[in-house]
C-alpha positions in Angstrom: 0.0 0.0 0.0 1.6 3.3 -1.0 1.5 6.2 1.4 -0.8 8.2 -0.9 -3.4 5.4 -0.7 -3.3 5.0 3.1 -6.7 5.0 4.8 -7.7 7.8 7.2 -7.0 7.3 10.9 -10.0 6.5 13.1 -9.7 9.8 14.9 -10.0 11.8 11.7 -13.8 11.4 12.1 -14.0 12.4 15.7 -14.1 15.8 17.3 -10.7 17.3 18.1 -9.6 16.8 21.7 -6.4 17.5 23.6 -3.6 15.0 23.6 -1.4 13.6 26.3 1.6 11.2 26.3 1.5 7.5 25.7 4.7 5.4 25.5 5.4 1.7 25.1 8.3 -0.7 25.7 6.9 -2.7 22.8 5.6 -0.3 20.2 7.8 2.5 18.7 6.1 5.1 16.5 6.6 4.3 12.9 8.6 1.1 13.5 7.7 -2.5 12.9 5.7 -4.3 15.6 7.6 -6.9 17.6 6.8 -10.6 16.9 4.9 -10.7 20.2 2.3 -8.3 18.8 1.8 -10.5 15.6 -1.2 -12.8 15.5 0.6 -15.9 14.3 3.6 -15.3 16.6 3.1 -14.1 20.2 -0.4 -12.5 19.9 0.4 -10.6 23.1 -1.0 -7.1 23.9 1.9 -4.6 24.2 3.0 -2.6 27.2 1.5 0.9 27.4 2.1 3.7 29.8 0.4 7.2 29.8 0.6 10.5 31.5 -0.5 14.1 31.2 -4.2 13.4 30.8 -6.9 15.8 32.2 -7.3 15.8 36.0 -11.1 15.2 35.5 -10.5 11.8 33.9 -12.7 9.1 35.4 -11.5 6.1 33.4 -9.5 5.1 30.3 -10.1 3.0 27.2 -7.5 1.4 25.0 -8.0 0.4 21.4 -5.9 -1.0 18.5 -7.1 -0.3 15.0 -5.8 -1.2 11.5 -7.1 1.4 9.1 -5.4 -0.3 6.2 -7.2 -3.7 6.4 -8.8 -4.6 3.1 -12.3 -4.5 4.6 -13.7 -1.1 3.7 -14.0 -0.5 7.4 -10.6 -1.2 8.9 -10.1 -3.9 11.5 -10.3 -3.6 15.3 -7.6 -5.6 17.1 -8.3 -4.5 20.6 -11.2 -2.8 22.4 -10.7 -2.3 26.2 -12.6 0.2 28.3 -13.6 1.1 31.9 -10.0 1.0 33.0 -10.0 2.7 36.4 -8.5 6.3 36.4 -5.9 5.2 38.9 -4.3 2.9 36.3 -1.8 4.5 34.0 0.1 1.5 32.7 -0.7 -1.9 31.2 1.9 -4.6 31.3 2.6 -6.8 28.3 -0.1 -9.4 28.0 -2.6 -7.6 30.2 -5.1 -7.8 27.3 -4.3 -11.3 26.1 -3.7 -14.9 27.3 -4.3 -15.2 31.0 -4.9 -11.4 31.3 -2.2 -11.1 34.0 -2.1 -7.4 34.9 -5.6 -6.5 33.6 -7.1 -4.1 36.0 -10.2 -5.0 38.0 -13.3 -3.5 36.3 -11.7 -3.3 32.8 -14.0 -4.6 30.1 -13.0 -6.2 26.8 -15.4 -5.8 24.0 -15.1 -8.3 21.1 -12.5 -7.4 18.5 -12.9 -8.1 14.7 -11.5 -11.6 15.3 -14.6 -12.1 17.3 -12.7 -12.6 20.6 -12.7 -10.5 23.8 -8.9 -9.8 24.0 -6.0 -8.4 22.0 -5.6 -9.9 18.5 -2.3 -9.3 16.9 -1.3 -8.0 13.5 -2.1 -10.2 10.5 -2.0 -8.2 7.2 -2.2 -9.9 3.9 1.1 -11.2 2.5 3.4 -8.3 1.3 1.1 -5.5 2.7 2.4 -3.1 5.2 -0.3 -1.9 7.6 -0.5 0.6 10.4 -1.6 -0.4 13.9 -3.0 2.6 15.8 -2.8 2.0 19.6 -4.9 4.7 21.3 -5.5 5.5 25.0 -8.6 7.6 25.7 -9.2 9.7 28.8 -12.9 9.2 29.5 -15.2 11.6 31.5 -17.1 8.8 33.3 -16.1 5.7 35.3 -18.2 3.5 33.2 -18.5 4.1 29.4 -21.9 2.4 29.1 -21.5 -0.6 26.7 -21.0 -4.1 28.0 -18.6 -6.8 26.9 -20.9 -7.9 24.1 -20.8 -4.5 22.4 -19.3 -4.2 18.9 -16.2 -1.9 18.4 -18.5 0.5 16.6 -20.8 0.9 19.6 -17.8 1.4 21.9 -16.4 4.0 19.4 -19.7 5.8 19.3 -19.7 6.1 23.1 -16.1 7.2 23.1 -16.9 10.0 20.6 -19.1 11.6 23.2 -17.1 10.8 26.3 -13.5 11.4 25.4 -11.7 14.2 27.2 -8.3 13.6 25.5 -6.6 10.9 23.6 -3.1 9.8 22.8 -1.9 7.3 20.1 1.2 5.3 19.0 1.3 3.9 15.5 3.4 0.8 14.8 3.6 -1.0 11.5 3.8 -4.6 10.3 4.2 -6.1 6.9 2.7 -9.5 6.2 5.3 -12.0 5.2 5.6 -12.6 1.4 4.5 -15.9 0.1 7.2 -15.9 -2.6 
C-alpha cells in the first residue's frame, strides 16, 4: 500500500480533543511491531504507559485499529474500556492470554476476530499496515456498553465521552508468500 493510498486514521472522524503522552516498551512510533504483537507469533498485547491526561479523567479506554485492512471499514484488534482512572500502565499481555495485569473492572469488547482480547497484526502477504494504539481519557467511570458491544458501539460512546486521547502507530508487513 503506497503512502498516498493510506486510509484515514480512526480519529480523523471524531471531534478534536487535547492530547497527552502514551509510550510503550513494545511499540515504537513508525517502527515495525515486535513478533509478540503479531497474531501468528506471540499474539500478546503490548506494554502501554500514559501521563498528562486531564485531571477530571474518570476512566480510560485502549484500542488498537488497523485502518489499512482490506475490509472497507478497517479492523479492530483491541477494544478495552472502563480501565480505572488510577491505572496509568498496562503490562505486556494484560489484554491477552491469562490477562495477567488486567485491572479489575476493565471490560474487553469483542474485536474483529470475534474474541474479547487483543488480537495481533495479520495483514495480507506483502502488505504493510499501520496499527493505531490509542488511549482515551474518559469523562465517566463506566463508558456504558458491556462486553458484548461491537467496536462501533464502543467507538460511538467514546466519541461523546473522550476528554483527551493519545496514540502510538506501529507498522507490520505480512510475510511474502514468494
